[in-house]
N, CA, C, O and the ligand as a Tripos MOL2 file, in Angstrom:
@<TRIPOS>MOLECULE
protein
  277   275    70     0     0
PROTEIN
NO_CHARGES

@<TRIPOS>ATOM
      1 N         -29.5810   -6.8780  -13.6790 N.3       1 MET1
      2 CA        -29.2900   -7.2250  -12.3010 C.3       1 MET1
      3 C         -27.8520   -7.9290  -12.2620 C.2       1 MET1
      4 O         -27.5300   -8.8370  -13.0280 O.2       1 MET1
      5 N         -27.0440   -7.3960  -11.2800 N.am      2 LYS2
      6 CA        -25.7320   -7.8460  -11.0220 C.3       2 LYS2
      7 C         -25.8040   -8.2970   -9.6840 C.2       2 LYS2
      8 O         -26.5580   -7.8460   -8.8210 O.2       2 LYS2
      9 N         -24.8260   -9.3790   -9.5300 N.am      3 THR3
     10 CA        -24.6560   -9.9430   -8.1330 C.3       3 THR3
     11 C         -23.2280   -9.9320   -7.7170 C.2       3 THR3
     12 O         -22.3480  -10.3480   -8.4710 O.2       3 THR3
     13 N         -22.9610   -9.4190   -6.4170 N.am      4 MET4
     14 CA        -21.4900   -9.3530   -5.9270 C.3       4 MET4
     15 C         -21.6430   -9.9420   -4.5390 C.2       4 MET4
     16 O         -22.7130   -9.9680   -3.9300 O.2       4 MET4
     17 N         -20.4490  -10.4300   -4.0710 N.am      5 THR5
     18 CA        -20.4520  -10.9170   -2.6340 C.3       5 THR5
     19 C         -20.1930   -9.7070   -1.6880 C.2       5 THR5
     20 O         -19.7010   -8.6460   -2.0740 O.2       5 THR5
     21 N         -20.5570   -9.9610   -0.4740 N.am      6 CYS6
     22 CA        -20.3930   -9.0560    0.4910 C.3       6 CYS6
     23 C         -18.7470   -8.7100    0.6270 C.2       6 CYS6
     24 O         -18.3590   -7.5780    0.9120 O.2       6 CYS6
     25 N         -18.0270   -9.6030    0.4360 N.am      7 LYS7
     26 CA        -16.5580   -9.4960    0.6060 C.3       7 LYS7
     27 C         -15.9200   -8.6300   -0.3520 C.2       7 LYS7
     28 O         -15.0430   -7.8190   -0.0570 O.2       7 LYS7
     29 N         -16.4810   -8.8630   -1.7520 N.am      8 GLU8
     30 CA        -16.1180   -8.0030   -2.8770 C.3       8 GLU8
     31 C         -16.4360   -6.5320   -2.6040 C.2       8 GLU8
     32 O         -15.7680   -5.7110   -3.2330 O.2       8 GLU8
     33 N         -17.3520   -6.0930   -1.7610 N.am      9 LEU9
     34 CA        -17.7280   -4.9140   -1.5050 C.3       9 LEU9
     35 C         -17.1650   -4.2260   -0.1790 C.2       9 LEU9
     36 O         -17.4880   -3.1430    0.3090 O.2       9 LEU9
     37 N         -16.1980   -5.1940    0.2800 N.am     10 GLY10
     38 CA        -15.3360   -4.5800    1.4210 C.3      10 GLY10
     39 C         -15.8900   -5.0550    2.8600 C.2      10 GLY10
     40 O         -15.4920   -4.5680    3.9180 O.2      10 GLY10
     41 N         -16.9090   -6.1230    2.7530 N.am     11 GLY11
     42 CA        -17.5390   -6.7960    3.7360 C.3      11 GLY11
     43 C         -16.8070   -7.9640    4.3280 C.2      11 GLY11
     44 O         -15.6020   -8.0830    4.1050 O.2      11 GLY11
     45 N         -17.4290   -8.8020    5.0390 N.am     12 ALA12
     46 CA        -16.7380   -9.9120    5.7300 C.3      12 ALA12
     47 C         -17.3050  -11.0880    5.4730 C.2      12 ALA12
     48 O         -16.8290  -12.0080    6.1380 O.2      12 ALA12
     49 N         -18.3430  -11.4370    4.5760 N.am     13 CYS13
     50 CA        -18.6920  -12.8200    4.3040 C.3      13 CYS13
     51 C         -18.9060  -13.0250    2.8150 C.2      13 CYS13
     52 O         -18.5920  -12.1350    2.0240 O.2      13 CYS13
     53 N         -19.4400  -14.1910    2.4070 N.am     14 ASP14
     54 CA        -19.4520  -14.4630    1.0600 C.3      14 ASP14
     55 C         -20.8990  -14.4980    0.4410 C.2      14 ASP14
     56 O         -21.1830  -14.9000   -0.6870 O.2      14 ASP14
     57 N         -21.7630  -13.9980    1.3940 N.am     15 GLN15
     58 CA        -23.0480  -13.8280    0.8740 C.3      15 GLN15
     59 C         -23.3790  -12.9300   -0.4560 C.2      15 GLN15
     60 O         -22.9350  -11.7960   -0.6350 O.2      15 GLN15
     61 N         -24.2070  -13.6110   -1.3250 N.am     16 LYS16
     62 CA        -24.2830  -12.7970   -2.5110 C.3      16 LYS16
     63 C         -25.4160  -11.7100   -2.4480 C.2      16 LYS16
     64 O         -26.5060  -11.9410   -1.9240 O.2      16 LYS16
     65 N         -25.0990  -10.5770   -2.9880 N.am     17 LEU17
     66 CA        -26.0270   -9.4970   -2.9160 C.3      17 LEU17
     67 C         -26.3800   -9.0190   -4.3830 C.2      17 LEU17
     68 O         -25.4960   -8.8080   -5.2130 O.2      17 LEU17
     69 N         -27.6510   -8.8710   -4.6370 N.am     18 SER18
     70 CA        -28.1210   -8.4550   -6.0670 C.3      18 SER18
     71 C         -28.7110   -7.3360   -6.0720 C.2      18 SER18
     72 O         -29.4540   -7.0550   -5.1320 O.2      18 SER18
     73 N         -28.5210   -6.4770   -7.0910 N.am     19 ALA19
     74 CA        -29.2000   -5.0090   -7.2430 C.3      19 ALA19
     75 C         -29.2720   -4.8970   -8.7460 C.2      19 ALA19
     76 O         -28.5660   -5.5130   -9.5450 O.2      19 ALA19
     77 N         -30.2750   -3.9760   -9.0350 N.am     20 GLU20
     78 CA        -30.4610   -3.4630  -10.3930 C.3      20 GLU20
     79 C         -29.5850   -2.3570  -10.7980 C.2      20 GLU20
     80 O         -29.3310   -2.1190  -11.9780 O.2      20 GLU20
     81 N         -29.0880   -1.6290   -9.7260 N.am     21 SER21
     82 CA        -28.3220   -0.3920   -9.8520 C.3      21 SER21
     83 C         -27.2500   -0.2740   -8.9260 C.2      21 SER21
     84 O         -27.2500   -0.9910   -7.9250 O.2      21 SER21
     85 N         -26.2430    0.6240   -9.1570 N.am     22 TRP22
     86 CA        -25.1980    0.7720   -8.2610 C.3      22 TRP22
     87 C         -25.9530    1.4540   -6.8990 C.2      22 TRP22
     88 O         -25.7490    1.0540   -5.7520 O.2      22 TRP22
     89 N         -26.7280    2.3970   -7.2080 N.am     23 ASP23
     90 CA        -27.4240    2.9990   -5.8480 C.3      23 ASP23
     91 C         -28.0050    1.9470   -5.0210 C.2      23 ASP23
     92 O         -27.8300    1.9100   -3.8030 O.2      23 ASP23
     93 N         -28.7340    1.0410   -5.7080 N.am     24 GLU24
     94 CA        -29.4850    0.0360   -5.1540 C.3      24 GLU24
     95 C         -28.5010   -0.9000   -4.3080 C.2      24 GLU24
     96 O         -28.7550   -1.2760   -3.1630 O.2      24 GLU24
     97 N         -27.4450   -1.1980   -4.9630 N.am     25 MET25
     98 CA        -26.3820   -2.1270   -4.3910 C.3      25 MET25
     99 C         -25.7870   -1.3690   -2.9950 C.2      25 MET25
    100 O         -25.5060   -2.0220   -1.9910 O.2      25 MET25
    101 N         -25.6560   -0.0890   -3.0670 N.am     26 VAL26
    102 CA        -25.1240    0.6360   -1.9390 C.3      26 VAL26
    103 C         -26.0870    0.3540   -0.6460 C.2      26 VAL26
    104 O         -25.7470   -0.1130    0.4400 O.2      26 VAL26
    105 N         -27.2630    0.7330   -1.0330 N.am     27 THR27
    106 CA        -28.4280    0.5200   -0.1810 C.3      27 THR27
    107 C         -28.4350   -0.8360    0.4010 C.2      27 THR27
    108 O         -28.5680   -0.9560    1.6190 O.2      27 THR27
    109 N         -28.2950   -1.9370   -0.4150 N.am     28 THR28
    110 CA        -28.5140   -3.3330   -0.0800 C.3      28 THR28
    111 C         -27.2530   -3.6850    0.7380 C.2      28 THR28
    112 O         -27.3560   -4.3640    1.7590 O.2      28 THR28
    113 N         -26.1490   -3.2610    0.3290 N.am     29 MET29
    114 CA        -24.9970   -3.5040    1.0650 C.3      29 MET29
    115 C         -24.9040   -2.7950    2.4330 C.2      29 MET29
    116 O         -24.5000   -3.3680    3.4450 O.2      29 MET29
    117 N         -25.2970   -1.5400    2.3920 N.am     30 THR30
    118 CA        -25.3290   -0.9110    3.8360 C.3      30 THR30
    119 C         -26.2720   -1.5930    4.8780 C.2      30 THR30
    120 O         -25.9930   -1.6850    6.0740 O.2      30 THR30
    121 N         -27.4130   -2.0580    4.3040 N.am     31 LYS31
    122 CA        -28.3350   -2.7130    5.1390 C.3      31 LYS31
    123 C         -27.6510   -4.0500    5.5780 C.2      31 LYS31
    124 O         -27.6650   -4.3330    6.7760 O.2      31 LYS31
    125 N         -27.0750   -4.8600    4.7080 N.am     32 HIS32
    126 CA        -26.5640   -5.9960    5.1490 C.3      32 HIS32
    127 C         -25.6790   -5.9210    6.0820 C.2      32 HIS32
    128 O         -25.7880   -6.6520    7.0660 O.2      32 HIS32
    129 N         -24.6480   -5.0420    5.9620 N.am     33 VAL33
    130 CA        -23.6010   -4.8240    6.8410 C.3      33 VAL33
    131 C         -24.0180   -4.3670    8.2110 C.2      33 VAL33
    132 O         -23.3930   -4.7220    9.2110 O.2      33 VAL33
    133 N         -25.1270   -3.5370    8.2680 N.am     34 MET34
    134 CA        -25.5480   -2.9790    9.5620 C.3      34 MET34
    135 C         -26.2030   -4.1240   10.2710 C.2      34 MET34
    136 O         -26.2410   -4.1220   11.5010 O.2      34 MET34
    137 N         -26.7290   -5.1200    9.5580 N.am     35 GLU35
    138 CA        -27.4790   -6.3830   10.1720 C.3      35 GLU35
    139 C         -26.5020   -7.3710   10.7460 C.2      35 GLU35
    140 O         -26.5340   -7.8580   11.8760 O.2      35 GLU35
    141 N         -25.5830   -7.6010    9.7400 N.am     36 LYS36
    142 CA        -24.6340   -8.7970    9.9880 C.3      36 LYS36
    143 C         -23.3410   -8.3940   10.4730 C.2      36 LYS36
    144 O         -22.7000   -9.2480   11.0850 O.2      36 LYS36
    145 N         -22.8070   -7.1800   10.3060 N.am     37 HIS37
    146 CA        -21.4160   -6.9340   10.4400 C.3      37 HIS37
    147 C         -21.2360   -5.6160   11.2130 C.2      37 HIS37
    148 O         -20.6050   -4.7120   10.6670 O.2      37 HIS37
    149 N         -21.7430   -5.4420   12.4420 N.am     38 PRO38
    150 CA        -21.7560   -4.0540   12.9650 C.3      38 PRO38
    151 C         -20.4130   -3.4920   13.0820 C.2      38 PRO38
    152 O         -20.2470   -2.2720   13.0580 O.2      38 PRO38
    153 N         -19.4460   -4.3160   13.2090 N.am     39 ASP39
    154 CA        -18.1060   -3.7270   13.3600 C.3      39 ASP39
    155 C         -17.5740   -3.1980   12.1310 C.2      39 ASP39
    156 O         -16.9050   -2.1650   12.1190 O.2      39 ASP39
    157 N         -17.9000   -3.9980   10.8850 N.am     40 VAL40
    158 CA        -17.6400   -3.4560    9.5730 C.3      40 VAL40
    159 C         -18.3120   -2.1490    9.2660 C.2      40 VAL40
    160 O         -17.8280   -1.2410    8.5910 O.2      40 VAL40
    161 N         -19.6160   -2.1710    9.9090 N.am     41 ALA41
    162 CA        -20.4600   -1.0030    9.4440 C.3      41 ALA41
    163 C         -19.7410    0.1720   10.1100 C.2      41 ALA41
    164 O         -19.7110    1.2470    9.5120 O.2      41 ALA41
    165 N         -19.1180    0.0300   11.3960 N.am     42 LYS42
    166 CA        -18.5510    1.1570   12.1530 C.3      42 LYS42
    167 C         -17.2820    1.5170   11.3730 C.2      42 LYS42
    168 O         -16.9750    2.7090   11.3740 O.2      42 LYS42
    169 N         -16.5250    0.6820   10.7270 N.am     43 GLU43
    170 CA        -15.4380    0.9320   10.0130 C.3      43 GLU43
    171 C         -15.8350    1.7760    8.9130 C.2      43 GLU43
    172 O         -15.2470    2.8280    8.6600 O.2      43 GLU43
    173 N         -16.8920    1.3080    8.2020 N.am     44 MET44
    174 CA        -17.4140    2.0880    6.8790 C.3      44 MET44
    175 C         -17.8670    3.4670    7.1720 C.2      44 MET44
    176 O         -17.6860    4.3750    6.3610 O.2      44 MET44
    177 N         -18.4900    3.6570    8.3860 N.am     45 GLU45
    178 CA        -19.0740    4.9280    8.7400 C.3      45 GLU45
    179 C         -17.6860    5.7480    9.0830 C.2      45 GLU45
    180 O         -17.5950    6.8820    8.6120 O.2      45 GLU45
    181 N         -16.8430    5.3480    9.7010 N.am     46 LYS46
    182 CA        -15.6970    6.1220    9.9610 C.3      46 LYS46
    183 C         -14.9140    6.4710    8.6090 C.2      46 LYS46
    184 O         -14.4150    7.5920    8.5120 O.2      46 LYS46
    185 N         -14.8060    5.6650    7.6940 N.am     47 MET47
    186 CA        -14.3080    5.6500    6.3420 C.3      47 MET47
    187 C         -15.1150    6.8450    5.5790 C.2      47 MET47
    188 O         -14.4990    7.6900    4.9300 O.2      47 MET47
    189 N         -16.3850    6.8540    5.6900 N.am     48 HIS48
    190 CA        -17.2640    7.8250    5.2650 C.3      48 HIS48
    191 C         -17.2580    9.1760    5.7620 C.2      48 HIS48
    192 O         -17.4860   10.1660    5.0670 O.2      48 HIS48
    193 N         -16.9760    9.1810    7.0470 N.am     49 ASN49
    194 CA        -16.7550   10.6360    7.6400 C.3      49 ASN49
    195 C         -15.3710   11.1580    7.3130 C.2      49 ASN49
    196 O         -15.1300   12.3640    7.3660 O.2      49 ASN49
    197 N         -14.4360   10.2350    6.9670 N.am     50 GLU50
    198 CA        -13.0690   10.8710    6.7340 C.3      50 GLU50
    199 C         -13.1130   11.2910    5.1800 C.2      50 GLU50
    200 O         -12.6490   12.3710    4.8160 O.2      50 GLU50
    201 N         -13.6790   10.4070    4.3160 N.am     51 ASP51
    202 CA        -13.7820   10.7330    2.9090 C.3      51 ASP51
    203 C         -15.0140    9.9280    2.3330 C.2      51 ASP51
    204 O         -14.9140    8.7370    2.0380 O.2      51 ASP51
    205 N         -16.1260   10.6160    2.1990 N.am     52 PRO52
    206 CA        -17.3920   10.2020    1.7140 C.3      52 PRO52
    207 C         -17.2650    9.5320    0.3330 C.2      52 PRO52
    208 O         -18.1380    8.7410   -0.0250 O.2      52 PRO52
    209 N         -16.2450    9.8060   -0.4310 N.am     53 GLN53
    210 CA        -16.1160    9.2430   -1.8980 C.3      53 GLN53
    211 C         -15.3090    7.8990   -1.8130 C.2      53 GLN53
    212 O         -15.4330    7.0270   -2.6720 O.2      53 GLN53
    213 N         -14.4410    7.7750   -0.6840 N.am     54 LYS54
    214 CA        -13.5610    6.5260   -0.8250 C.3      54 LYS54
    215 C         -14.2050    5.2580   -1.0600 C.2      54 LYS54
    216 O         -13.7160    4.5280   -1.9230 O.2      54 LYS54
    217 N         -15.2260    4.8840   -0.4260 N.am     55 TRP55
    218 CA        -15.8380    3.4460   -0.5620 C.3      55 TRP55
    219 C         -16.2380    3.3250   -1.8800 C.2      55 TRP55
    220 O         -15.9640    2.3220   -2.5390 O.2      55 TRP55
    221 N         -16.9520    4.3970   -2.3830 N.am     56 GLY56
    222 CA        -17.5860    4.2190   -3.6630 C.3      56 GLY56
    223 C         -16.4580    4.2270   -4.8470 C.2      56 GLY56
    224 O         -16.5520    3.5000   -5.8360 O.2      56 GLY56
    225 N         -15.4770    5.0560   -4.6460 N.am     57 LYS57
    226 CA        -14.4340    5.1300   -5.6100 C.3      57 LYS57
    227 C         -13.8220    3.7200   -5.6370 C.2      57 LYS57
    228 O         -13.4760    3.3040   -6.7430 O.2      57 LYS57
    229 N         -13.6530    2.9730   -4.6230 N.am     58 GLU58
    230 CA        -12.9330    1.6330   -4.5380 C.3      58 GLU58
    231 C         -13.8060    0.6030   -5.0740 C.2      58 GLU58
    232 O         -13.3560   -0.3490   -5.7110 O.2      58 GLU58
    233 N         -15.1650    0.7830   -4.8100 N.am     59 MET59
    234 CA        -16.1060   -0.4370   -5.0240 C.3      59 MET59
    235 C         -16.9490   -0.4530   -6.3210 C.2      59 MET59
    236 O         -17.4890   -1.4500   -6.8020 O.2      59 MET59
    237 N         -16.9840    1.0180   -6.8940 N.am     60 LYS60
    238 CA        -17.8670    1.1820   -8.0320 C.3      60 LYS60
    239 C         -17.1910    0.5340   -9.2560 C.2      60 LYS60
    240 O         -17.9050   -0.0830  -10.0460 O.2      60 LYS60
    241 N         -15.8700    0.6300   -9.4670 N.am     61 PRO61
    242 CA        -15.2890   -0.1700  -10.6650 C.3      61 PRO61
    243 C         -15.5930   -1.4620  -10.5760 C.2      61 PRO61
    244 O         -15.9260   -2.0190  -11.6230 O.2      61 PRO61
    245 N         -15.5570   -2.2160   -9.3750 N.am     62 LYS62
    246 CA        -15.8840   -3.6870   -9.2750 C.3      62 LYS62
    247 C         -17.3220   -3.9070   -9.7280 C.2      62 LYS62
    248 O         -17.6250   -4.8610  -10.4450 O.2      62 LYS62
    249 N         -18.1960   -3.0100   -9.2980 N.am     63 TRP63
    250 CA        -19.6280   -3.0250   -9.8040 C.3      63 TRP63
    251 C         -19.6210   -2.9990  -11.4320 C.2      63 TRP63
    252 O         -20.2850   -3.7520  -12.1450 O.2      63 TRP63
    253 N         -18.8280   -2.0870  -11.8270 N.am     64 GLU64
    254 CA        -18.9500   -1.8130  -13.3410 C.3      64 GLU64
    255 C         -18.3510   -2.9250  -14.0100 C.2      64 GLU64
    256 O         -18.7500   -3.1780  -15.1470 O.2      64 GLU64
    257 N         -17.3260   -3.7370  -13.4170 N.am     65 ALA65
    258 CA        -16.6570   -4.7600  -14.0370 C.3      65 ALA65
    259 C         -17.3440   -5.9500  -14.1060 C.2      65 ALA65
    260 O         -17.0770   -6.8500  -14.9020 O.2      65 ALA65
    261 N         -18.3710   -5.9750  -13.1500 N.am     66 THR66
    262 CA        -19.3520   -7.2870  -12.9610 C.3      66 THR66
    263 C         -20.3170   -7.3720  -13.9430 C.2      66 THR66
    264 O         -21.0450   -6.3960  -14.1220 O.2      66 THR66
    265 N         -20.4690   -8.5070  -14.7030 N.am     67 SER67
    266 CA        -21.4210   -8.6430  -15.7600 C.3      67 SER67
    267 C         -22.8580   -8.8470  -15.2720 C.2      67 SER67
    268 O         -23.0380   -9.3330  -14.1550 O.2      67 SER67
    269 N         -23.8430   -8.5180  -16.0120 N.am     68 ASN68
    270 CA        -25.2740   -8.7830  -15.6960 C.3      68 ASN68
    271 C         -25.5840  -10.0780  -15.6640 C.2      68 ASN68
    272 O         -25.1320  -10.8280  -16.5290 O.2      68 ASN68
    273 N         -26.3400  -10.5040  -14.7380 N.am     69 ASP69
    274 CA        -26.7120  -11.8480  -14.5570 C.3      69 ASP69
    275 C         -27.6600  -12.2450  -15.7920 C.2      69 ASP69
    276 O         -28.1260  -13.3820  -15.8720 O.2      69 ASP69
    277 ZN        -21.7140   -9.9370    4.8360 Zn       70 ZN70
@<TRIPOS>BOND
     1     1     2 1
     2     2     3 1
     3     3     4 2
     4     3     5 am
     5     5     6 1
     6     6     7 1
     7     7     8 2
     8     7     9 am
     9     9    10 1
    10    10    11 1
    11    11    12 2
    12    11    13 am
    13    13    14 1
    14    14    15 1
    15    15    16 2
    16    15    17 am
    17    17    18 1
    18    18    19 1
    19    19    20 2
    20    19    21 am
    21    21    22 1
    22    22    23 1
    23    23    24 2
    24    23    25 am
    25    25    26 1
    26    26    27 1
    27    27    28 2
    28    27    29 am
    29    29    30 1
    30    30    31 1
    31    31    32 2
    32    31    33 am
    33    33    34 1
    34    34    35 1
    35    35    36 2
    36    35    37 am
    37    37    38 1
    38    38    39 1
    39    39    40 2
    40    39    41 am
    41    41    42 1
    42    42    43 1
    43    43    44 2
    44    43    45 am
    45    45    46 1
    46    46    47 1
    47    47    48 2
    48    47    49 am
    49    49    50 1
    50    50    51 1
    51    51    52 2
    52    51    53 am
    53    53    54 1
    54    54    55 1
    55    55    56 2
    56    55    57 am
    57    57    58 1
    58    58    59 1
    59    59    60 2
    60    59    61 am
    61    61    62 1
    62    62    63 1
    63    63    64 2
    64    63    65 am
    65    65    66 1
    66    66    67 1
    67    67    68 2
    68    67    69 am
    69    69    70 1
    70    70    71 1
    71    71    72 2
    72    71    73 am
    73    73    74 1
    74    74    75 1
    75    75    76 2
    76    75    77 am
    77    77    78 1
    78    78    79 1
    79    79    80 2
    80    79    81 am
    81    81    82 1
    82    82    83 1
    83    83    84 2
    84    83    85 am
    85    85    86 1
    86    86    87 1
    87    87    88 2
    88    87    89 am
    89    89    90 1
    90    90    91 1
    91    91    92 2
    92    91    93 am
    93    93    94 1
    94    94    95 1
    95    95    96 2
    96    95    97 am
    97    97    98 1
    98    98    99 1
    99    99   100 2
   100    99   101 am
   101   101   102 1
   102   102   103 1
   103   103   104 2
   104   103   105 am
   105   105   106 1
   106   106   107 1
   107   107   108 2
   108   107   109 am
   109   109   110 1
   110   110   111 1
   111   111   112 2
   112   111   113 am
   113   113   114 1
   114   114   115 1
   115   115   116 2
   116   115   117 am
   117   117   118 1
   118   118   119 1
   119   119   120 2
   120   119   121 am
   121   121   122 1
   122   122   123 1
   123   123   124 2
   124   123   125 am
   125   125   126 1
   126   126   127 1
   127   127   128 2
   128   127   129 am
   129   129   130 1
   130   130   131 1
   131   131   132 2
   132   131   133 am
   133   133   134 1
   134   134   135 1
   135   135   136 2
   136   135   137 am
   137   137   138 1
   138   138   139 1
   139   139   140 2
   140   139   141 am
   141   141   142 1
   142   142   143 1
   143   143   144 2
   144   143   145 am
   145   145   146 1
   146   146   147 1
   147   147   148 2
   148   147   149 am
   149   149   150 1
   150   150   151 1
   151   151   152 2
   152   151   153 am
   153   153   154 1
   154   154   155 1
   155   155   156 2
   156   155   157 am
   157   157   158 1
   158   158   159 1
   159   159   160 2
   160   159   161 am
   161   161   162 1
   162   162   163 1
   163   163   164 2
   164   163   165 am
   165   165   166 1
   166   166   167 1
   167   167   168 2
   168   167   169 am
   169   169   170 1
   170   170   171 1
   171   171   172 2
   172   171   173 am
   173   173   174 1
   174   174   175 1
   175   175   176 2
   176   175   177 am
   177   177   178 1
   178   178   179 1
   179   179   180 2
   180   179   181 am
   181   181   182 1
   182   182   183 1
   183   183   184 2
   184   183   185 am
   185   185   186 1
   186   186   187 1
   187   187   188 2
   188   187   189 am
   189   189   190 1
   190   190   191 1
   191   191   192 2
   192   191   193 am
   193   193   194 1
   194   194   195 1
   195   195   196 2
   196   195   197 am
   197   197   198 1
   198   198   199 1
   199   199   200 2
   200   199   201 am
   201   201   202 1
   202   202   203 1
   203   203   204 2
   204   203   205 am
   205   205   206 1
   206   206   207 1
   207   207   208 2
   208   207   209 am
   209   209   210 1
   210   210   211 1
   211   211   212 2
   212   211   213 am
   213   213   214 1
   214   214   215 1
   215   215   216 2
   216   215   217 am
   217   217   218 1
   218   218   219 1
   219   219   220 2
   220   219   221 am
   221   221   222 1
   222   222   223 1
   223   223   224 2
   224   223   225 am
   225   225   226 1
   226   226   227 1
   227   227   228 2
   228   227   229 am
   229   229   230 1
   230   230   231 1
   231   231   232 2
   232   231   233 am
   233   233   234 1
   234   234   235 1
   235   235   236 2
   236   235   237 am
   237   237   238 1
   238   238   239 1
   239   239   240 2
   240   239   241 am
   241   241   242 1
   242   242   243 1
   243   243   244 2
   244   243   245 am
   245   245   246 1
   246   246   247 1
   247   247   248 2
   248   247   249 am
   249   249   250 1
   250   250   251 1
   251   251   252 2
   252   251   253 am
   253   253   254 1
   254   254   255 1
   255   255   256 2
   256   255   257 am
   257   257   258 1
   258   258   259 1
   259   259   260 2
   260   259   261 am
   261   261   262 1
   262   262   263 1
   263   263   264 2
   264   263   265 am
   265   265   266 1
   266   266   267 1
   267   267   268 2
   268   267   269 am
   269   269   270 1
   270   270   271 1
   271   271   272 2
   272   271   273 am
   273   273   274 1
   274   274   275 1
   275   275   276 2
@<TRIPOS>SUBSTRUCTURE
     1 MET1         2 RESIDUE 1 A MET
     2 LYS2         6 RESIDUE 1 A LYS
     3 THR3        10 RESIDUE 1 A THR
     4 MET4        14 RESIDUE 1 A MET
     5 THR5        18 RESIDUE 1 A THR
     6 CYS6        22 RESIDUE 1 A CYS
     7 LYS7        26 RESIDUE 1 A LYS
     8 GLU8        30 RESIDUE 1 A GLU
     9 LEU9        34 RESIDUE 1 A LEU
    10 GLY10       38 RESIDUE 1 A GLY
    11 GLY11       42 RESIDUE 1 A GLY
    12 ALA12       46 RESIDUE 1 A ALA
    13 CYS13       50 RESIDUE 1 A CYS
    14 ASP14       54 RESIDUE 1 A ASP
    15 GLN15       58 RESIDUE 1 A GLN
    16 LYS16       62 RESIDUE 1 A LYS
    17 LEU17       66 RESIDUE 1 A LEU
    18 SER18       70 RESIDUE 1 A SER
    19 ALA19       74 RESIDUE 1 A ALA
    20 GLU20       78 RESIDUE 1 A GLU
    21 SER21       82 RESIDUE 1 A SER
    22 TRP22       86 RESIDUE 1 A TRP
    23 ASP23       90 RESIDUE 1 A ASP
    24 GLU24       94 RESIDUE 1 A GLU
    25 MET25       98 RESIDUE 1 A MET
    26 VAL26      102 RESIDUE 1 A VAL
    27 THR27      106 RESIDUE 1 A THR
    28 THR28      110 RESIDUE 1 A THR
    29 MET29      114 RESIDUE 1 A MET
    30 THR30      118 RESIDUE 1 A THR
    31 LYS31      122 RESIDUE 1 A LYS
    32 HIS32      126 RESIDUE 1 A HIS
    33 VAL33      130 RESIDUE 1 A VAL
    34 MET34      134 RESIDUE 1 A MET
    35 GLU35      138 RESIDUE 1 A GLU
    36 LYS36      142 RESIDUE 1 A LYS
    37 HIS37      146 RESIDUE 1 A HIS
    38 PRO38      150 RESIDUE 1 A PRO
    39 ASP39      154 RESIDUE 1 A ASP
    40 VAL40      158 RESIDUE 1 A VAL
    41 ALA41      162 RESIDUE 1 A ALA
    42 LYS42      166 RESIDUE 1 A LYS
    43 GLU43      170 RESIDUE 1 A GLU
    44 MET44      174 RESIDUE 1 A MET
    45 GLU45      178 RESIDUE 1 A GLU
    46 LYS46      182 RESIDUE 1 A LYS
    47 MET47      186 RESIDUE 1 A MET
    48 HIS48      190 RESIDUE 1 A HIS
    49 ASN49      194 RESIDUE 1 A ASN
    50 GLU50      198 RESIDUE 1 A GLU
    51 ASP51      202 RESIDUE 1 A ASP
    52 PRO52      206 RESIDUE 1 A PRO
    53 GLN53      210 RESIDUE 1 A GLN
    54 LYS54      214 RESIDUE 1 A LYS
    55 TRP55      218 RESIDUE 1 A TRP
    56 GLY56      222 RESIDUE 1 A GLY
    57 LYS57      226 RESIDUE 1 A LYS
    58 GLU58      230 RESIDUE 1 A GLU
    59 MET59      234 RESIDUE 1 A MET
    60 LYS60      238 RESIDUE 1 A LYS
    61 PRO61      242 RESIDUE 1 A PRO
    62 LYS62      246 RESIDUE 1 A LYS
    63 TRP63      250 RESIDUE 1 A TRP
    64 GLU64      254 RESIDUE 1 A GLU
    65 ALA65      258 RESIDUE 1 A ALA
    66 THR66      262 RESIDUE 1 A THR
    67 SER67      266 RESIDUE 1 A SER
    68 ASN68      270 RESIDUE 1 A ASN
    69 ASP69      274 RESIDUE 1 A ASP
    70 ZN70       277 GROUP 0 **** ****
């Protein structure tokens, strides 16, 4: 299990998000952003439409650098 903050993942608050895998973290973060930061969600959607790889390319190394709880 790894824990990262919303902010580390490109979000807007310091809420801690935990997941067992990167895929799960993407799902968790997406859900969190859609619930709490609709404006950030819109930005991420725009980024995804322009370059679907971009967010993951920036955020996945941070996930990998985070140690297990
Ligand atoms: Zn947040």
